Residue frames as qw, qx, qy, qz and C-alpha x, y, z in Angstrom:
[[0.363, -0.359, 0.454, -0.730, 35.36, -19.04, -36.17],
 [0.145, -0.058, -0.986, 0.053, 34.35, -22.22, -34.41],
 [0.394, -0.513, -0.641, -0.414, 30.73, -23.16, -33.68],
 [0.481, -0.591, -0.516, 0.391, 30.94, -22.62, -29.78],
 [0.275, -0.229, -0.051, 0.932, 32.50, -19.17, -30.28],
 [0.173, -0.284, -0.447, -0.830, 29.64, -18.13, -32.65],
 [0.470, -0.575, -0.656, -0.132, 27.07, -19.36, -30.12],
 [0.452, -0.460, -0.359, 0.675, 28.73, -17.34, -27.36],
 [0.107, -0.082, 0.140, 0.981, 28.79, -14.18, -29.44],
 [0.297, -0.407, -0.620, -0.601, 25.19, -14.70, -30.48],
 [0.516, -0.579, -0.613, 0.153, 24.16, -15.22, -26.89],
 [0.364, -0.353, -0.189, 0.841, 26.05, -12.12, -25.72],
 [0.005, -0.120, -0.370, -0.921, 24.43, -10.07, -28.48],
 [0.427, -0.531, -0.636, -0.361, 20.91, -11.20, -27.53],
 [0.503, -0.539, -0.494, 0.461, 21.68, -10.49, -23.86],
 [0.245, -0.174, -0.003, 0.954, 22.88, -6.97, -24.75],
 [0.211, -0.289, -0.468, -0.808, 19.77, -6.18, -26.80],
 [0.509, -0.563, -0.648, -0.057, 17.53, -7.62, -24.03],
 [0.448, -0.425, -0.365, 0.697, 19.28, -5.54, -21.39],
 [0.073, -0.008, 0.164, 0.984, 18.99, -2.35, -23.48],
 [0.349, -0.415, -0.555, -0.631, 15.25, -2.96, -24.13],
 [0.538, -0.543, -0.604, 0.226, 14.62, -3.68, -20.47],
 [0.341, -0.339, -0.207, 0.852, 16.36, -0.48, -19.38],
 [0.064, -0.156, -0.344, -0.924, 14.50, 1.53, -21.95],
 [0.456, -0.504, -0.607, -0.412, 11.15, 0.19, -20.72],
 [0.596, -0.576, -0.495, 0.262, 11.85, 0.48, -16.99],
 [0.367, 0.070, -0.148, 0.916, 13.66, 3.84, -17.00],
 [0.032, 0.606, 0.493, -0.624, 11.87, 6.78, -15.39],
 [0.301, 0.622, 0.544, 0.476, 9.64, 8.52, -17.88],
 [0.039, -0.930, -0.205, -0.303, 9.37, 12.31, -18.17],
 [0.679, -0.363, -0.155, 0.619, 12.82, 12.90, -16.56],
 [0.279, 0.170, 0.148, 0.933, 12.95, 16.18, -18.45],
 [0.197, -0.759, -0.582, -0.217, 9.59, 17.42, -16.98],
 [0.167, 0.321, -0.236, 0.902, 9.45, 20.78, -15.45],
 [0.483, -0.437, 0.020, -0.758, 7.49, 22.23, -12.53],
 [0.708, -0.326, 0.428, -0.457, 5.52, 19.92, -10.23],
 [0.975, 0.177, -0.040, -0.127, 6.08, 16.87, -12.45],
 [0.348, 0.701, -0.598, 0.175, 9.86, 16.98, -12.15],
 [0.924, -0.220, -0.308, 0.058, 11.36, 13.85, -10.66],
 [0.083, 0.716, -0.493, 0.486, 13.45, 15.31, -7.91],
 [0.374, 0.050, -0.844, 0.381, 14.76, 13.50, -4.82],
 [0.241, 0.016, 0.466, -0.851, 12.28, 15.47, -2.78],
 [0.689, 0.108, -0.144, -0.702, 9.29, 14.43, -4.88],
 [0.673, 0.119, -0.720, -0.121, 10.36, 10.75, -4.94],
 [0.197, 0.059, -0.802, 0.561, 10.45, 10.67, -1.13],
 [0.520, -0.141, 0.073, -0.839, 6.70, 11.55, -0.88],
 [0.137, 0.068, 0.973, -0.175, 4.62, 8.77, 0.80],
 [0.507, 0.000, -0.275, -0.817, 1.34, 8.04, -0.94],
 [0.421, -0.033, 0.844, -0.332, -0.80, 5.60, 1.06],
 [0.312, -0.005, -0.770, -0.557, -2.74, 3.07, -0.92],
 [0.570, 0.035, 0.508, -0.645, -6.39, 2.21, -0.10],
 [0.137, -0.045, 0.943, 0.300, -7.16, -1.18, -1.50],
 [0.089, -0.555, -0.767, -0.308, -10.94, -1.01, -1.32],
 [0.011, -0.154, 0.197, -0.968, -12.08, 2.59, -0.58],
 [0.598, -0.091, 0.104, -0.790, -15.75, 1.51, -0.40],
 [0.203, 0.018, -0.979, -0.006, -17.18, -1.72, 0.89],
 [0.665, -0.268, -0.081, -0.692, -20.74, -3.01, 1.61],
 [0.428, 0.029, -0.886, 0.176, -21.05, -5.58, 4.36],
 [0.224, -0.347, -0.804, 0.428, -23.60, -6.55, 7.06],
 [0.013, -0.837, -0.546, -0.023, -26.15, -3.91, 6.05],
 [0.233, -0.849, 0.033, 0.474, -23.54, -1.09, 6.05],
 [0.650, 0.658, 0.020, 0.380, -21.75, 0.85, 3.36],
 [0.613, -0.645, 0.072, 0.450, -18.24, 1.81, 4.42],
 [0.530, 0.786, -0.008, 0.317, -16.10, 4.48, 2.79],
 [0.709, -0.492, -0.012, 0.506, -12.48, 4.90, 3.82],
 [0.386, 0.853, 0.017, 0.351, -10.61, 8.17, 3.20],
 [0.652, -0.272, -0.181, 0.684, -7.43, 9.92, 4.31],
 [0.079, -0.873, -0.230, 0.423, -6.92, 13.59, 4.97],
 [0.096, 0.774, -0.407, -0.476, -4.19, 14.15, 2.36],
 [0.863, 0.462, -0.158, -0.126, -3.14, 12.56, -0.89],
 [0.765, 0.319, -0.385, 0.406, 0.48, 12.38, 0.10],
 [0.581, -0.813, 0.009, 0.026, 2.64, 12.75, 3.19],
 [0.309, 0.718, -0.554, 0.288, 6.20, 13.56, 4.16],
 [0.640, -0.029, -0.683, 0.350, 8.23, 11.32, 6.51],
 [0.171, -0.027, -0.570, 0.803, 7.25, 11.97, 10.12],
 [0.457, -0.131, -0.069, -0.877, 3.61, 12.96, 9.38],
 [0.227, 0.138, 0.909, -0.322, 0.72, 11.10, 11.00],
 [0.217, -0.243, -0.656, -0.681, -2.23, 10.32, 8.64],
 [0.422, 0.133, 0.505, -0.741, -5.79, 11.11, 9.75],
 [0.088, -0.121, -0.917, -0.371, -8.15, 8.35, 8.55],
 [0.488, 0.095, 0.217, -0.840, -11.89, 8.88, 8.10],
 [0.009, 0.167, 0.974, 0.153, -14.47, 6.04, 7.88],
 [0.467, 0.009, -0.052, -0.883, -17.90, 7.01, 6.66],
 [0.081, 0.142, 0.980, -0.111, -20.50, 4.41, 7.84],
 [0.510, 0.004, -0.143, -0.848, -24.06, 4.30, 6.32],
 [0.427, 0.104, 0.858, -0.267, -26.73, 1.87, 7.55],
 [0.314, 0.129, -0.599, -0.725, -28.35, 0.58, 4.37],
 [0.196, -0.262, -0.945, 0.012, -30.70, -1.83, 6.24],
 [0.359, -0.579, -0.381, -0.625, -34.22, -1.19, 7.55],
 [0.732, -0.617, -0.287, 0.034, -33.24, -1.71, 11.24],
 [0.193, -0.905, 0.360, -0.116, -30.89, -0.16, 13.74],
 [0.898, 0.182, -0.305, 0.259, -27.39, -1.73, 13.84],
 [0.380, -0.853, 0.356, 0.020, -24.52, -1.75, 16.28],
 [0.918, 0.306, -0.092, 0.234, -21.23, -2.81, 14.73],
 [0.519, -0.692, 0.294, 0.406, -17.51, -2.65, 15.48],
 [0.671, 0.735, -0.037, 0.089, -15.42, -1.34, 12.66],
 [0.697, -0.462, 0.267, 0.479, -11.68, -1.89, 12.31],
 [0.519, 0.843, -0.134, 0.036, -9.24, 0.03, 10.16],
 [0.806, -0.398, 0.242, 0.365, -5.65, -1.06, 9.76],
 [0.332, 0.889, -0.303, -0.089, -2.48, 0.38, 8.25],
 [0.903, -0.154, 0.260, 0.305, 0.34, -1.86, 7.10],
 [0.212, 0.906, -0.328, -0.161, 3.69, -1.00, 5.69],
 [0.927, 0.001, 0.183, 0.328, 6.80, -2.41, 4.16],
 [0.248, -0.739, 0.320, 0.538, 10.20, -0.98, 3.54],
 [0.757, 0.642, 0.077, -0.096, 10.70, -0.52, -0.24],
 [0.339, 0.778, -0.519, 0.102, 14.49, -0.31, 0.00],
 [0.819, -0.401, 0.398, -0.097, 15.01, -3.58, 1.91],
 [0.243, 0.612, -0.720, -0.220, 18.15, -5.28, 0.72],
 [0.585, -0.051, 0.792, -0.168, 16.86, -8.75, 0.07],
 [0.027, 0.036, -0.829, -0.558, 15.93, -10.97, -2.81],
 [0.128, -0.526, -0.840, -0.039, 12.52, -11.40, -1.37],
 [0.120, -0.655, -0.170, -0.726, 10.01, -8.52, -1.07],
 [0.013, -0.185, 0.631, -0.753, 9.72, -7.15, 2.48],
 [0.232, -0.477, -0.848, 0.012, 6.81, -8.66, 4.50],
 [0.214, -0.656, -0.155, -0.707, 4.13, -6.19, 5.43],
 [0.324, -0.189, -0.718, 0.586, 3.92, -5.33, 9.11],
 [0.198, -0.817, -0.528, -0.118, 1.09, -3.81, 11.06],
 [0.294, 0.312, -0.172, 0.887, 1.84, -0.11, 11.67],
 [0.256, -0.006, 0.381, -0.888, -1.45, 0.99, 13.24],
 [0.239, -0.369, -0.858, -0.266, -4.88, -0.33, 13.93],
 [0.245, -0.051, 0.292, -0.923, -8.04, 1.45, 15.10],
 [0.211, -0.351, -0.901, -0.140, -11.38, 0.12, 16.20],
 [0.269, -0.023, 0.252, -0.929, -14.71, 1.82, 17.08],
 [0.086, 0.423, 0.901, -0.034, -18.19, 0.55, 17.89],
 [0.189, 0.037, -0.161, -0.968, -20.97, 2.54, 16.24],
 [0.267, 0.458, 0.813, -0.239, -24.78, 2.36, 16.63],
 [0.091, 0.095, -0.396, -0.909, -26.73, 3.54, 13.60],
 [0.558, 0.388, 0.488, -0.547, -30.47, 3.97, 13.11],
 [0.628, 0.406, 0.613, 0.254, -31.97, 2.76, 9.80],
 [0.457, 0.779, 0.251, 0.349, -30.67, 4.92, 6.96],
 [0.308, -0.935, 0.100, 0.146, -28.29, 6.91, 9.23],
 [0.739, 0.470, -0.190, 0.443, -24.81, 7.87, 8.23],
 [0.500, -0.847, 0.105, 0.148, -21.98, 8.67, 10.67],
 [0.560, 0.687, -0.353, 0.299, -18.32, 9.71, 10.14],
 [0.824, -0.523, 0.020, 0.218, -15.62, 8.15, 12.34],
 [0.345, 0.843, -0.355, 0.209, -12.23, 9.89, 12.48],
 [0.917, -0.251, -0.046, 0.307, -9.07, 7.95, 13.46],
 [0.077, 0.922, -0.373, 0.071, -6.01, 9.98, 14.34],
 [0.925, 0.115, -0.289, 0.218, -3.11, 7.55, 13.85],
 [0.484, -0.839, 0.233, 0.080, -0.35, 7.63, 16.34],
 [0.819, -0.043, 0.371, 0.437, 2.16, 6.29, 13.85],
 [0.101, 0.831, -0.249, -0.488, 4.58, 8.69, 12.12],
 [0.879, 0.470, 0.079, 0.004, 5.29, 7.59, 8.58],
 [0.593, -0.507, 0.429, 0.455, 8.89, 6.62, 7.72],
 [0.302, 0.690, -0.443, -0.487, 10.90, 7.45, 4.72],
 [0.256, 0.322, -0.869, -0.275, 11.07, 4.69, 2.06],
 [0.314, 0.134, 0.866, -0.365, 7.87, 3.05, 3.34],
 [0.330, -0.181, -0.635, -0.675, 5.03, 1.71, 1.22],
 [0.234, 0.085, 0.671, -0.699, 1.81, 2.12, 3.20],
 [0.310, -0.265, -0.749, -0.522, -1.56, 0.49, 2.69],
 [0.361, -0.030, 0.489, -0.793, -4.88, 1.18, 4.54],
 [0.365, -0.172, -0.826, -0.394, -7.76, -1.22, 4.71],
 [0.633, -0.349, 0.108, -0.682, -11.10, -1.67, 6.37],
 [0.967, -0.190, -0.108, -0.130, -10.92, -4.59, 8.76],
 [0.553, -0.638, 0.516, 0.144, -8.00, -6.49, 10.18],
 [0.477, 0.585, -0.610, -0.244, -5.28, -7.87, 7.99],
 [0.964, -0.158, 0.096, -0.191, -5.74, -11.68, 8.27],
 [0.794, 0.405, -0.328, 0.314, -2.28, -12.41, 6.84],
 [0.135, 0.593, -0.508, 0.610, -0.64, -10.54, 9.70],
 [0.637, -0.441, 0.314, -0.548, -2.70, -12.38, 12.28],
 [0.977, 0.073, -0.188, -0.073, -1.78, -15.83, 11.19],
 [0.594, -0.654, 0.431, 0.183, 1.17, -17.39, 13.04],
 [0.572, 0.657, -0.472, -0.134, 4.16, -18.05, 10.85],
 [0.897, -0.303, 0.320, 0.014, 5.61, -21.53, 11.14],
 [0.349, 0.722, -0.582, -0.134, 9.07, -22.24, 10.00],
 [0.999, -0.052, 0.002, -0.005, 9.97, -25.89, 9.40],
 [0.025, -0.746, 0.665, 0.023, 13.42, -26.99, 10.32],
 [0.926, 0.143, -0.344, -0.068, 14.98, -30.27, 9.42],
 [0.614, -0.686, 0.387, -0.038, 16.95, -32.07, 12.09]]
């Protein structure tokens, strides 16, 4: 057998072993689970919103972001709760923003789907020193199937920046 043929066979063998190892590591675990843990098509379509920072302290306030349920079905509208506590020694009036972004997880592209603003809520609150208030936002956006959803306190700066595309003439 010639030298190039041996190199080709060795390369193909290494590629096959690498592919097998990758598939073994990335395959769904617990496929034989029973009951609630079973990986059925219905369970895989459940939307579980992600809260990046559930609790934040800023400008003399402690903010805690929560949602009404752990998971949602397509078409449901999340209810978002923001608990605001004044940790300073004086009364405060602040405007609080909550935003929900999403991206399609099944987009057919080599690049990950860009997040887009799905919903945004804003409320102004006046708090006495040491006071705590709960703000409830009822989103008017129905979640879609195959959507990855994230909630955050404040506006998403990445979505507010203009995107400039350079073209060469």
